[in-house]
N, C-alpha and C positions, 0 to 999 in steps of 0.2 A: 929412174934413170937408167938402170941396167938395160931397159928394153930398147931404149933409142940411142944410148951413148955411141954405138958403132955405126950409126947411120950418117951418110954424109951430111955436112952442115946444112945444105939446101933442103934436105928432108926433115930437118928438125928446127928450122928457123923459129917456129912459133906454134903454140899449142893453145887452143881454146877450150876452157873447162866450164862445166855447169858449177853451181855454187855449193856443191857437196863438201862435207868436211873431210872426204878422203884425199882432197887436194891441199891439205893444210901446208904440206912441205914444198909447195910451189916455188918459193924463193930459191931453193937449191938447184932447180933446173936452169935458171938464168946464171946463177953464181959459179956453178960447177961445169956445165957444158954448153952455155951460151944459148940457151932456148928461151926466147921470150914468151911469156905466159899471159893469157887474157882471161877474164871471166865474163860470162854472159850477165847481163843485167838482170835484176830481180823481176820476176813476173813478165819475163819477154821470151816466151818459148819459141817465137820465130827466129831468135838467134842461135837456137840449138837444136833444129829440126833433126839433123843427123844422130845427134846424141839421143833424143828421144826415140828414134827409130831403132837405133842399135840396142837401147835399153829393152825395148819391147821384144826384139828378137832374142836377146840374151836371156830373158825370162823363160824361154823354152828349156834351157839347161839350168837356169839358176833362179828358181822361185824365191821370192822375197823371204821365205821362212828358212832358206837354207843359209847355214853360217859358213861363209866362203873362207874364214880363217882356218877351218879344218881341211880345206882342199889342198891337194898337192900342186906344186908348180906344173907338173906335167899335165894335170887335168885342166888347169886354167890355160895352159897353152894349147891344148887340143880344142878347147872351145873358141879361143881366138882364131886359130887356124881354120875352124869350121866357118865362123863368121866372115873372115877375110877371103875365103875361097868360094863364097856362095854368090853367084851372078846376081846382080841388081838390074832392074829395069831403068832406074834413074842414071845408070852407068852405061847404057846401051847394051845391057846383057853382058857386060864384063864384070870381073869380080873386083872387089876393092884392091886386092893384092895386085892384079894386072894394071889397074889405073895408077896405083902408087908407083909401081916399077916405071910405068911409062913416064910419069912426071919426073921421077928422080933421073932418069937418063936424059930428058930434055934438059934439065938443069945442069947436068954434068958436061954436055956437049959445048 
């Protein structure tokens, strides 16, 4: 919640999760900051293509054997920044951060 609380409402209207146990606290998102949550259906990988692609990219820095509970917030932020600032072919070689900013600005106009 801390990561998205300060975003404009248009930028945090909804979030779609895969079915991992790390999202067990999802009810708090809607109750506390008004973010609607959705879950992908079981055995429906087409509903979460971006999630799977991002997970694959994330494994470059976080192998499955690494215990992320021992990582500092700063280290996690650096990984997130790297992911969000890497240009993507599917975004016309823009970064996810650039596209996100553009979409938020469109909503605010």
